[in-house]
N, C-alpha and C positions, 0 to 999 in steps of 0.2 A: 241738184246731178241725179242723184237717186229716181226720184221723180220723173226727170226728164228718158231716163235709161226704161224706166217700167212704160212711160209714154209711147217710145218710141218703138218697145219692144211689141207691145197689145197696137201699134198701126202695124206692124210686120206682119206677124199674127193672121190679121185680117187680112191683109192683102195675099198671104199664104192659102188662108184658107179660099178664098176667094178662086185662086188656079187653082187647086184642088178640086173646086165645084166645075170647074169649066176642062178640064182634066180627066174628069171621072168618065167612063160608057154610058151608063143607063140610072135612071132613076135612085135607087136603091143606093148605089155605091153614090153619086153624087148629094144626097141627104148630109150623108157622114160626118162627109170636112163643114158641110155649111153649121150643122147641130156642134159639134164640139172647136171648130174655129171660132165663132163668134162668139160663144159663151166665155173661152178661156182671151180671147182679146178683148171682151169690155172688160171682163175684172182683172186686167194689167192695165187697161188705159185709167180705172177709175182709183184703182190702188194708186197711179205716177199723182193722180190729181188731189187723192188725199195725202199722198207723202207732200208734193211739190209745191199744190197751190192753194191748199186748203188751210186758211186763218182760222176762220170762223167756226165753230163749233154746230149752227144748223147747215151749214153747207157740208159741214163734213156726214151727218145724221142723214139727210137726204142724197148724199151718193152712196153711204153703205145700206138705202132702204134701196134704191135703183139697184143696185147691184144683187139683194136680196132677190127684190122682185124677177130681176130677169135669172135667178137659178130655179123659180118656180116654171116661168112661163116658157122659156126656151127651150125645154127637154119635151113638156108637156105637146106646145106647137109643131114640133117636128115629130113628136108620135103621133100625135092627128093628123098630121098630112102625112106622113108613112101608111097608116093606118087609111085612111081614108082612099090613099093610094092601092092598094093592097085589096081591097073589096071592088074596087072599079077594076079590076085589074082586062081588060076586054078593051078598052078607054085607051089606054096603057100599053097594052099590046100593036091597037094600031099606029101608035106614034113613034114605039120603039120596039121592033120585033123581036127585040133580044132580051127583052126586061122583063117576061111574064114569068108572075110568081107563081105560077104552079108551073112544076119542073115539067110537067110530060107536055106542056106548052112552047117547050123551050126547043130550037134547033140543036139537033144531036143526039134527040135521047130517043130510047129504043120504039117508043110509043108513037111516033112518025108517019 
């Protein structure tokens, strides 16, 4: 029962993160729900599998290893994507005009 609740909670959180990505106005605010919700959703799903479905020790160890790997790779990937976008700010500004990382390039600033 608890495992099923955790599984559904993880799926709901992943769906909420996807909706958050679609609702945010620019790249820098879109990357936030993508990074946070996916990590927590995957953790809840794996915890639900550990509690509800894992009867073998080897399977439990594999699930814990996958979660540990995700905790290291997801924030690193999010940071790398954000850093690459920040460094190529001119290309980002062409796609989304209000998304410039440089405040002097944004609309409504005194330097226009």
